[in-house]
C-alpha positions as CSV (number, residue, x, y, z in Angstrom):
1,M,0.1,-0.2,-0.5
2,M,0.9,3.4,-0.8
3,N,2.1,6.1,1.9
4,R,-0.5,8.9,1.4
5,S,2.1,11.5,1.1
6,E,3.0,9.6,-1.9
7,E,-0.8,9.9,-3.5
8,N,-2.9,12.9,-5.9
9,R,-6.9,13.4,-4.3
10,N,-7.3,10.1,-6.8
11,G,-5.8,7.3,-5.8
12,C,-2.7,8.0,-8.3
13,R,1.0,8.2,-7.4
14,E,1.6,12.1,-9.0
15,Q,2.6,12.9,-11.8
16,T,6.9,11.8,-12.8
17,R,7.5,13.1,-15.4
18,N,7.7,16.5,-16.2
19,E,5.7,18.8,-18.2
20,D,7.8,21.5,-20.1
21,E,9.1,18.1,-22.0
22,G,5.5,18.5,-24.0
23,I,3.5,16.3,-26.2
24,D,6.8,15.4,-28.0
25,G,7.8,14.1,-24.9
26,I,4.7,12.1,-24.5
27,L,4.9,10.6,-27.5
28,E,7.9,9.0,-27.4
29,A,7.7,7.6,-24.2
30,L,4.9,6.4,-26.1
31,G,6.6,4.6,-27.8
32,A,9.5,3.7,-26.1
33,Y,6.7,1.9,-23.7
34,V,5.1,0.2,-27.0
35,C,8.5,-1.3,-28.5
36,D,10.0,-2.0,-24.6
37,E,7.3,-3.6,-22.9
38,L,4.4,-4.4,-24.5
39,C,6.0,-5.8,-28.5
40,C,5.8,-10.1,-28.2
41,H,8.8,-10.1,-30.8
42,R,10.6,-9.0,-28.3
43,W,10.7,-11.3,-25.9
44,E,11.5,-14.1,-29.1
45,R,15.4,-13.6,-29.1
46,L,15.4,-12.7,-32.7
47,P,18.0,-11.6,-34.4
48,Q,18.6,-7.8,-35.2
49,D,17.4,-7.8,-38.9
50,K,15.2,-9.7,-38.3
51,M,13.5,-7.6,-35.8
52,N,14.6,-4.4,-37.5
53,W,11.6,-6.4,-40.0
54,F,9.2,-6.1,-37.4
55,C,9.9,-2.7,-36.1
56,C,9.6,-1.2,-39.4
57,R,6.3,-3.1,-40.0
58,C,5.1,-1.8,-35.9
59,E,1.3,0.7,-36.4
60,I,2.7,2.3,-33.5
61,Q,5.4,5.8,-35.3
62,Q,2.1,5.3,-37.8
63,Y,-0.1,6.6,-35.5
64,I,2.1,8.8,-33.4
65,D,2.8,11.1,-36.8
66,K,-1.1,11.3,-37.5
67,I,-0.9,12.6,-33.8
68,R,1.4,15.0,-34.5
69,E,0.1,15.5,-37.5
70,M,-3.6,16.9,-35.6
71,L,-0.8,19.1,-33.2
């Protein structure tokens, strides 16, 4: 259980990211998180050329680019 001093009114941890990073920093962090934590190919121990093939076809960068275009 978390210490109340570390929680905000919603019971969640306080934001640890610097708000000055802006949307680009947030989108970059999102892409890195998806790649490092959610990508199912990361755990297959593939050679780098095969990983590059999957990474080039990953749709997260397309979505991030669309979000940037909308701003």
